[in-house]
C-alpha positions as a LaTeX table, in Angstrom:
\begin{tabular}{lrrr}
\hline
Residue & $x$ (\AA) & $y$ (\AA) & $z$ (\AA) \\
\hline
Met1 & 32.92 & $-12.98$ & 11.58 \\
Arg2 & 32.88 & $-9.46$ & 13.42 \\
Lys3 & 32.39 & $-7.56$ & 9.96 \\
Ser4 & 29.55 & $-9.74$ & 8.89 \\
Ile5 & 27.21 & $-8.90$ & 12.34 \\
Leu6 & 27.83 & $-4.96$ & 11.31 \\
Ile7 & 26.74 & $-6.04$ & 7.79 \\
Asn8 & 23.47 & $-7.63$ & 9.42 \\
Leu9 & 23.50 & $-4.83$ & 12.37 \\
Lys10 & 23.04 & $-2.53$ & 9.24 \\
Arg11 & 20.86 & $-4.28$ & 7.10 \\
Thr12 & 18.54 & $-4.87$ & 10.62 \\
Val13 & 18.81 & $-0.47$ & 11.06 \\
Phe14 & 18.10 & $-0.70$ & 7.59 \\
Leu15 & 14.86 & $-2.93$ & 6.98 \\
Gly16 & 13.59 & $-0.84$ & 10.46 \\
Val17 & 13.99 & 2.61 & 9.38 \\
Val18 & 11.83 & 1.31 & 6.08 \\
Leu19 & 9.75 & $-0.35$ & 8.37 \\
Phe20 & 8.99 & 2.65 & 9.95 \\
Phe21 & 8.40 & 5.27 & 7.16 \\
Ile22 & 5.48 & 2.30 & 5.61 \\
Ser23 & 4.00 & 2.44 & 8.95 \\
Ala24 & 4.35 & 6.33 & 9.07 \\
Ile25 & 1.16 & 6.58 & 6.12 \\
Ser26 & $-1.56$ & 7.14 & 8.27 \\
Pro27 & $-4.61$ & 4.99 & 7.98 \\
Pro28 & $-7.57$ & 8.07 & 6.70 \\
Glu29 & $-10.04$ & 7.84 & 10.20 \\
Lys30 & $-7.27$ & 9.04 & 12.40 \\
Thr31 & $-6.81$ & 12.24 & 9.86 \\
Gly32 & $-10.54$ & 12.26 & 9.18 \\
Lys33 & $-11.12$ & 12.01 & 13.23 \\
Lys34 & $-8.72$ & 15.51 & 13.79 \\
Ile35 & $-11.22$ & 17.30 & 11.03 \\
Phe36 & $-14.00$ & 16.15 & 12.85 \\
Lys37 & $-13.03$ & 17.64 & 16.41 \\
Leu38 & $-12.26$ & 20.82 & 14.86 \\
Met39 & $-15.44$ & 20.90 & 12.70 \\
Arg40 & $-17.50$ & 19.88 & 16.07 \\
Ser41 & $-15.62$ & 22.21 & 17.93 \\
Gly42 & $-16.34$ & 25.62 & 16.04 \\
Lys43 & $-12.43$ & 25.99 & 14.47 \\
Val44 & $-13.74$ & 25.32 & 11.26 \\
His45 & $-11.00$ & 27.62 & 10.01 \\
Lys46 & $-8.50$ & 25.16 & 11.42 \\
Ile47 & $-9.02$ & 22.50 & 9.03 \\
Glu48 & $-7.95$ & 24.22 & 6.31 \\
Lys49 & $-4.46$ & 23.26 & 7.16 \\
Tyr50 & $-5.61$ & 19.59 & 6.02 \\
Tyr51 & $-6.02$ & 20.82 & 2.33 \\
Leu52 & $-3.81$ & 19.59 & $-0.51$ \\
Glu53 & $-2.13$ & 22.88 & $-0.49$ \\
Lys54 & $-1.30$ & 24.41 & $-4.36$ \\
Glu55 & 2.04 & 23.32 & $-4.38$ \\
Glu56 & 1.31 & 19.93 & $-3.19$ \\
Phe57 & $-1.35$ & 19.68 & $-5.96$ \\
Ile58 & 1.89 & 20.60 & $-8.76$ \\
Asp59 & 3.41 & 18.31 & $-7.32$ \\
Phe60 & 0.68 & 15.31 & $-7.14$ \\
Ile61 & 0.06 & 16.16 & $-10.71$ \\
Asn62 & 3.41 & 16.13 & $-11.58$ \\
Gly63 & 3.98 & 12.56 & $-10.17$ \\
Met64 & 0.98 & 11.57 & $-12.34$ \\
Glu65 & 1.80 & 9.09 & $-15.43$ \\
Ser66 & $-1.35$ & 11.25 & $-17.22$ \\
Thr67 & $-1.63$ & 14.83 & $-16.52$ \\
Pro68 & $-4.98$ & 17.23 & $-17.53$ \\
Pro69 & $-4.07$ & 19.44 & $-20.43$ \\
Gln70 & $-2.52$ & 22.45 & $-19.62$ \\
Lys71 & $-5.60$ & 24.85 & $-19.94$ \\
Gln72 & $-7.15$ & 22.69 & $-17.55$ \\
Leu73 & $-4.53$ & 23.13 & $-15.46$ \\
Asp74 & $-3.92$ & 26.74 & $-15.37$ \\
Gln75 & $-7.54$ & 27.17 & $-14.69$ \\
Met76 & $-7.64$ & 24.60 & $-11.78$ \\
Leu77 & $-4.82$ & 26.84 & $-10.31$ \\
Arg78 & $-6.22$ & 30.12 & $-11.08$ \\
Asp79 & $-9.01$ & 29.24 & $-8.88$ \\
Tyr80 & $-7.19$ & 26.97 & $-6.47$ \\
Glu81 & $-7.28$ & 29.17 & $-3.06$ \\
Glu82 & $-10.82$ & 30.60 & $-3.51$ \\
Gly83 & $-12.08$ & 26.80 & $-4.73$ \\
Ile84 & $-10.95$ & 26.13 & $-0.92$ \\
Lys85 & $-12.71$ & 28.35 & 0.86 \\
Val86 & $-15.80$ & 27.33 & $-1.02$ \\
His87 & $-15.02$ & 23.31 & 0.04 \\
Leu88 & $-14.39$ & 24.52 & 3.91 \\
Met89 & $-18.03$ & 25.60 & 3.65 \\
Gly90 & $-19.76$ & 22.60 & 3.75 \\
Phe91 & $-17.71$ & 22.11 & 7.09 \\
Glu92 & $-18.86$ & 25.72 & 8.18 \\
Asn93 & $-22.35$ & 24.66 & 7.51 \\
Ile94 & $-23.08$ & 22.13 & 9.34 \\
Asp95 & $-26.34$ & 23.17 & 11.79 \\
Val96 & $-26.91$ & 20.53 & 14.29 \\
Glu97 & $-28.08$ & 21.34 & 17.72 \\
Asn98 & $-25.78$ & 20.93 & 20.16 \\
Lys99 & $-23.13$ & 20.24 & 17.43 \\
Ser100 & $-20.03$ & 20.18 & 19.96 \\
Asp101 & $-22.32$ & 17.02 & 21.75 \\
Leu102 & $-21.60$ & 14.81 & 19.05 \\
Lys103 & $-20.32$ & 11.34 & 19.24 \\
Ile104 & $-18.74$ & 9.43 & 16.86 \\
Lys105 & $-20.54$ & 5.81 & 17.04 \\
Arg106 & $-18.83$ & 4.37 & 14.14 \\
Ile107 & $-16.63$ & 5.15 & 11.05 \\
Glu108 & $-16.42$ & 3.54 & 7.67 \\
Tyr109 & $-14.30$ & 4.13 & 4.81 \\
Asp110 & $-13.94$ & 2.66 & 0.86 \\
Tyr111 & $-11.30$ & 3.19 & $-1.29$ \\
Gln112 & $-11.68$ & 4.33 & $-4.93$ \\
Val113 & $-8.52$ & 3.07 & $-6.34$ \\
Ala114 & $-7.83$ & 5.38 & $-9.45$ \\
Lys115 & $-5.35$ & 3.46 & $-12.37$ \\
Pro116 & $-4.68$ & 2.79 & $-15.91$ \\
Gly117 & $-7.66$ & 0.99 & $-17.52$ \\
Lys118 & $-10.17$ & 0.62 & $-14.74$ \\
Asp119 & $-10.61$ & 2.15 & $-11.75$ \\
Glu120 & $-11.01$ & 0.07 & $-8.28$ \\
Lys121 & $-13.36$ & $-0.29$ & $-5.27$ \\
Ile122 & $-12.34$ & $-1.52$ & $-1.89$ \\
Leu123 & $-15.25$ & $-1.43$ & 0.23 \\
Trp124 & $-15.74$ & $-1.34$ & 3.70 \\
Pro125 & $-14.89$ & $-4.03$ & 5.61 \\
Asp126 & $-12.15$ & $-4.81$ & 3.13 \\
Ser127 & $-10.99$ & $-1.45$ & 3.18 \\
Lys128 & $-9.61$ & $-1.74$ & 7.08 \\
Ala129 & $-6.95$ & $-4.21$ & 5.98 \\
Tyr130 & $-6.06$ & $-2.38$ & 2.81 \\
Lys131 & $-2.75$ & $-0.24$ & 2.58 \\
Ala132 & $-3.25$ & 3.05 & 0.07 \\
Val133 & 0.52 & 3.79 & $-1.80$ \\
Asn134 & $-0.06$ & 5.87 & $-4.85$ \\
Thr135 & 2.74 & 5.29 & $-7.42$ \\
Pro136 & 2.86 & 7.67 & $-10.77$ \\
Ser137 & 0.32 & 5.11 & $-12.62$ \\
Val138 & $-2.23$ & 4.82 & $-9.22$ \\
Gln139 & $-3.72$ & 7.63 & $-6.88$ \\
His140 & $-6.42$ & 6.84 & $-4.02$ \\
Lys141 & $-9.16$ & 8.45 & $-2.66$ \\
Val142 & $-11.12$ & 7.47 & 0.04 \\
Asn143 & $-14.69$ & 7.92 & 1.02 \\
Leu144 & $-15.20$ & 8.50 & 4.78 \\
Thr145 & $-18.61$ & 7.76 & 6.63 \\
Tyr146 & $-19.11$ & 8.50 & 10.00 \\
Phe147 & $-22.40$ & 7.40 & 12.74 \\
Leu148 & $-23.15$ & 10.23 & 14.90 \\
Glu149 & $-25.23$ & 10.59 & 17.77 \\
Val150 & $-26.76$ & 13.55 & 20.01 \\
Asn151 & $-29.57$ & 13.99 & 21.90 \\
Asn152 & $-30.71$ & 10.26 & 20.84 \\
Lys153 & $-30.61$ & 11.49 & 16.77 \\
Gln154 & $-28.86$ & 10.11 & 14.45 \\
Tyr155 & $-26.74$ & 11.73 & 11.97 \\
Val156 & $-24.15$ & 10.69 & 9.35 \\
Met157 & $-21.40$ & 12.83 & 8.22 \\
Lys158 & $-19.42$ & 12.27 & 4.73 \\
Phe159 & $-16.43$ & 13.70 & 3.34 \\
Glu160 & $-13.63$ & 12.75 & 0.95 \\
Met161 & $-9.79$ & 12.72 & 1.30 \\
Ile162 & $-6.71$ & 12.28 & $-1.28$ \\
Asn163 & $-3.64$ & 10.27 & $-0.14$ \\
Tyr164 & $-0.53$ & 12.10 & $-1.09$ \\
Lys165 & 2.92 & 11.10 & 0.15 \\
Gly166 & 1.41 & 9.10 & 2.62 \\
Lys167 & $-0.91$ & 11.66 & 4.08 \\
Trp168 & $-4.84$ & 12.04 & 3.45 \\
Lys169 & $-5.65$ & 15.50 & 2.41 \\
Leu170 & $-8.72$ & 17.39 & 1.81 \\
Phe171 & $-9.00$ & 18.38 & $-1.71$ \\
His172 & $-11.43$ & 20.90 & $-2.63$ \\
Met173 & $-12.39$ & 19.51 & $-6.02$ \\
Leu174 & $-13.60$ & 16.79 & $-4.33$ \\
Lys175 & $-17.36$ & 16.60 & $-2.85$ \\
Gln176 & $-18.10$ & 18.74 & 0.21 \\
Cys177 & $-18.87$ & 17.64 & 3.62 \\
Leu178 & $-22.22$ & 16.61 & 3.62 \\
Leu179 & $-24.03$ & 16.02 & 7.25 \\
Tyr180 & $-28.01$ & 14.60 & 7.09 \\
Glu181 & $-30.28$ & 12.83 & 10.14 \\
Asn182 & $-30.15$ & 9.09 & 9.71 \\
Leu183 & $-33.85$ & 8.64 & 10.11 \\
\hline
\end{tabular}
């Protein structure tokens, strides 16, 4: 009897730990809000910590079932740091009057799920309930759209991230951040 209680307790603790790590996968809007706040405050240089690092990129590629040819991979790695600097300019070049007063009205996002055969799109609002979990044959990209307002002007800001080990990361080979007035 005592042994079965101990076994059940161990199973309960194990399930709790597993559920904790599954729930630890941050939703993309949480990371996106942090990036937005840094951009809005003019601390764009701090956004760099949200980029997929070179070693993470290598790990990401090595974890995939199919990888790019070695020559292409070598070129990607050679230009890696410069690519991040260029991509970061998308956040630096946002020129909005009273940028520090920008307010988020709403956030929408959709996923692009890369998998063998045919990629899949999970569009808003279905994306709210979707849980992105990468496997060697399935990777996720999220397209974030921020609807913003300042001084009675409406703006739309868009950027993309990839999922790496349960964390959303900026990746310099995706589209740069774009902000435009929503007329």
